[in-house]
C-alpha positions in Angstrom: -57.0 -60.3 -5.6 -59.5 -57.3 -5.4 -58.9 -54.3 -8.1 -57.4 -51.3 -6.3 -58.4 -48.0 -5.1 -56.6 -44.8 -4.3 -57.0 -41.8 -1.9 -56.8 -38.8 -3.8 -56.0 -35.7 -1.9 -57.1 -32.4 -4.2 -56.2 -29.3 -2.5 -54.9 -27.3 -5.4 -56.7 -24.3 -6.6 -57.3 -24.4 -10.4 -58.4 -21.1 -12.4 -61.0 -20.7 -15.1 -60.5 -17.8 -17.2 -59.7 -17.0 -21.4 -58.2 -17.3 -24.4 -59.7 -14.3 -26.3 -62.5 -12.1 -26.9 -64.0 -9.9 -29.6 -66.8 -7.4 -29.2 -69.3 -9.3 -31.5 -73.2 -10.0 -30.8 -73.3 -12.1 -27.7 -75.0 -15.5 -26.9 -77.7 -15.7 -24.4 -76.5 -16.0 -20.9 -78.9 -19.1 -20.5 -76.4 -20.7 -22.9 -73.5 -20.4 -20.4 -72.9 -21.4 -16.5 -71.3 -18.4 -15.7 -71.4 -16.8 -12.5 -68.8 -14.8 -10.3 -67.6 -17.4 -8.1 -63.9 -18.8 -7.5 -61.9 -20.8 -9.9 -62.5 -24.1 -8.0 -66.5 -23.4 -8.0 -66.5 -22.8 -11.7 -64.7 -26.2 -12.4 -66.8 -28.2 -10.2 -70.0 -27.3 -12.3 -68.6 -29.6 -15.0 -69.3 -33.1 -14.3 -67.0 -35.9 -14.9 -67.9 -39.7 -14.9 -66.3 -42.6 -13.6 -67.2 -46.3 -13.3 -67.0 -47.9 -10.1 -68.6 -50.7 -7.7 -71.2 -50.2 -5.3 -68.3 -48.9 -2.9 -67.3 -46.2 -5.0 -63.9 -48.1 -6.0 -63.2 -47.4 -9.9 -63.0 -50.3 -12.1 -59.4 -50.6 -13.3 -57.7 -51.8 -16.5 -54.2 -53.2 -17.0 -51.8 -51.4 -19.4 -49.3 -53.6 -21.3 -46.8 -53.0 -18.5 -49.0 -54.0 -15.9 -49.9 -50.4 -14.2 -53.5 -49.9 -13.5 -55.8 -47.1 -15.1 -59.2 -46.2 -14.4 -61.2 -44.2 -17.1 -62.6 -40.7 -16.6 -65.3 -39.7 -19.1 -66.1 -36.0 -19.9 -69.2 -37.1 -22.2 -72.1 -38.8 -20.5 -73.1 -41.0 -23.6 -69.7 -42.6 -23.5 -69.8 -43.3 -19.8 -73.4 -44.9 -20.4 -72.0 -47.0 -23.1 -69.0 -48.2 -21.2 -71.3 -49.1 -18.2 -73.4 -51.6 -20.4 -70.2 -53.3 -21.8 -68.9 -53.4 -18.3 -72.1 -54.9 -16.4 -72.0 -57.7 -19.0 -69.0 -58.9 -17.7 -68.5 -61.5 -15.0 -68.2 -60.0 -11.6 -69.0 -56.5 -12.7 -73.1 -56.6 -12.1 -72.4 -54.0 -9.2 -71.1 -51.6 -11.7 -72.5 -48.1 -11.8 -71.7 -44.7 -12.9 -70.5 -42.2 -10.5 -70.0 -38.4 -10.6 -67.2 -36.2 -10.1 -66.3 -33.0 -11.3 -63.7 -31.6 -13.5 -61.7 -29.9 -10.6 -61.1 -33.3 -8.8 -60.5 -35.3 -12.3 -58.1 -32.9 -13.4 -56.0 -33.5 -10.0 -56.5 -37.1 -10.2 -55.2 -37.4 -13.6 -52.1 -35.3 -12.8 -51.3 -37.8 -9.9 -49.4 -41.4 -10.1 -50.3 -43.8 -7.1 -48.6 -46.5 -5.9 -51.0 -49.8 -6.0 -49.5 -51.9 -3.7 -49.2 -54.6 -6.3 -46.1 -55.9 -7.9 -45.2 -57.9 -11.0 -43.1 -60.9 -11.6 -39.9 -58.8 -11.5 -40.7 -57.2 -8.2 -41.5 -53.4 -9.6 -44.3 -51.9 -7.8 -47.4 -51.1 -10.4 -48.8 -48.0 -10.5 -52.4 -46.5 -10.5 -53.4 -43.4 -12.4 -56.8 -42.2 -13.6 -56.9 -40.9 -16.9 -59.5 -39.3 -19.3 -61.2 -41.3 -22.2 -60.6 -39.6 -25.5 -63.6 -39.2 -27.5 -62.7 -40.5 -31.1 -65.2 -37.8 -32.9 -63.8 -34.7 -31.1 -60.1 -36.0 -31.5 -61.3 -36.4 -35.2 -62.7 -32.7 -35.2 -59.5 -31.2 -33.7 -57.4 -33.1 -36.3 -59.4 -31.6 -39.1 -59.3 -28.0 -37.7 -55.6 -28.4 -37.2 -55.2 -29.6 -41.1 -57.1 -26.5 -42.1 -54.4 -24.3 -40.4 -51.7 -26.1 -42.1 -50.8 -28.0 -39.0 -49.9 -31.2 -40.9 -48.0 -32.8 -38.6 -49.1 -31.6 -35.5 -50.8 -34.3 -33.1 -54.2 -33.7 -32.4 -55.0 -33.5 -28.5 -56.6 -36.3 -26.4 -58.9 -33.9 -24.9 -59.6 -31.1 -27.4 -61.3 -27.8 -26.5 -63.2 -25.9 -29.1 -63.8 -22.1 -28.9 -64.6 -19.2 -31.0 -63.7 -15.7 -29.8 -66.8 -14.3 -31.3 -69.1 -16.2 -28.7 -67.3 -14.1 -25.7 -70.4 -13.2 -23.3 -70.7 -10.0 -21.2 -71.2 -11.0 -17.6 -70.8 -8.7 -14.7 -68.8 -6.2 -16.7 -66.5 -8.8 -18.1 -66.1 -10.6 -21.4 -66.2 -14.4 -20.6 -65.4 -16.7 -23.4 -67.3 -20.3 -23.7 -65.1 -23.6 -24.1 -66.5 -26.6 -25.6 -65.3 -30.2 -25.4 -67.5 -30.9 -28.5 -67.3 -29.1 -31.6 -71.0 -29.7 -32.3 -72.0 -28.0 -29.2 -70.2 -24.8 -30.3 -71.8 -25.2 -34.0 -75.5 -25.2 -32.2 -74.5 -22.2 -30.0 -73.3 -20.3 -33.2 -76.6 -21.4 -34.8 -78.6 -19.9 -32.1 -76.5 -16.6 -32.3 -77.2 -16.5 -35.8 -81.3 -16.5 -35.1 -80.8 -13.2 -33.4 -78.0 -11.5 -35.3 -78.5 -12.7 -39.1 -75.7 -10.7 -40.1 -73.3 -12.9 -38.5 -70.8 -15.1 -40.8 -72.5 -18.5 -41.6 -70.0 -20.4 -40.0 -67.8 -19.5 -36.9 -63.9 -19.1 -36.9 -63.1 -22.1 -34.6 -59.9 -22.5 -32.9 -58.9 -25.8 -31.1 -56.5 -26.3 -28.0 -56.3 -29.3 -25.4 -57.5 -29.3 -21.9 -53.9 -29.5 -20.4 -53.2 -26.0 -22.4 -56.1 -24.4 -20.8 -55.1 -25.3 -17.3 -51.7 -24.5 -17.9 -52.9 -20.8 -19.5 -55.2 -20.4 -16.7 -52.9 -21.0 -13.9 -50.4 -18.8 -15.3 -52.7 -15.8 -15.9 -55.6 -15.9 -13.2 -57.0 -12.6 -14.8 -58.2 -14.5 -17.9 -62.1 -15.3 -17.9 -63.4 -18.6 -19.5 -66.1 -20.7 -18.6 -66.9 -24.6 -19.9 -69.9 -25.3 -21.7 -72.0 -28.2 -20.1 -74.3 -29.8 -22.7 -77.9 -29.9 -22.0 -78.0 -33.4 -22.3 -75.5 -33.6 -19.2 -77.1 -31.1 -17.4 -80.7 -33.1 -17.5 -78.7 -36.2 -16.5 -77.6 -34.5 -13.3 -80.9 -32.6 -12.7 -82.9 -36.1 -12.9 -80.3 -38.1 -10.7 -81.2 -38.1 -7.1 -78.0 -36.2 -5.9 -75.5 -38.5 -7.5 -72.5 -39.1 -5.2 -69.1 -38.3 -5.9 -66.8 -41.2 -6.5 -64.5 -42.0 -3.6 -61.4 -42.9 -4.7 -59.1 -45.1 -2.4 -55.6 -46.4 -2.1 -55.4 -50.1 -3.4 -54.8 -53.0 -1.2 -51.7 -55.3 -1.8 -52.5 -58.7 -3.2 -51.8 -61.4 -0.9 
């Protein structure tokens, strides 16, 4: 039978805002995607990528329990690599990369849908969308946690990195940039050092999880943060001819 699809109704408001600020030299505003907008609008600026067929139906993989999982990628390189592998598989020549955004992706990851499919024991299989971890960033998070003495803490699957010293003043408010890749934070710090040589050679980097950021933001809408979008991803979005957002449909039952 055909792989399934799910219908996602995404109507919750997610806030964007801050884990901390320090009054230190600021990075250039060009480094950040910061404007005075609604929380939803800010989240929709962060691209997330899915692998779908030409109709926008996500390609799914089966878990050991038989449930269906669709992968979502926050790094474009990961999505491109997986797309190349998928297109080499029989019956997947129509595979393509579709763009959605972090607002929709978070809500999709929080939902679990019935697939309309049943296993041999008569249990209806579930379908959900899941962020695909990036092994290097998970490793980066683990090393930072070990350096803080957190020997037995589990590294987040989708880590978020930040340094309070990178807070930028925008419209009278300090806005803290959040990075999905530690290397991007390191580069932002290096650019800051060029304008402020007295800065420490290395930043003090904190790590949290995407889920914790969402919980903190929803609990305190007055916080102010912004997700940094890599130049590589921005170029892809700009060069793409109005990339469509994936349409997620409810799966059909197998006959």
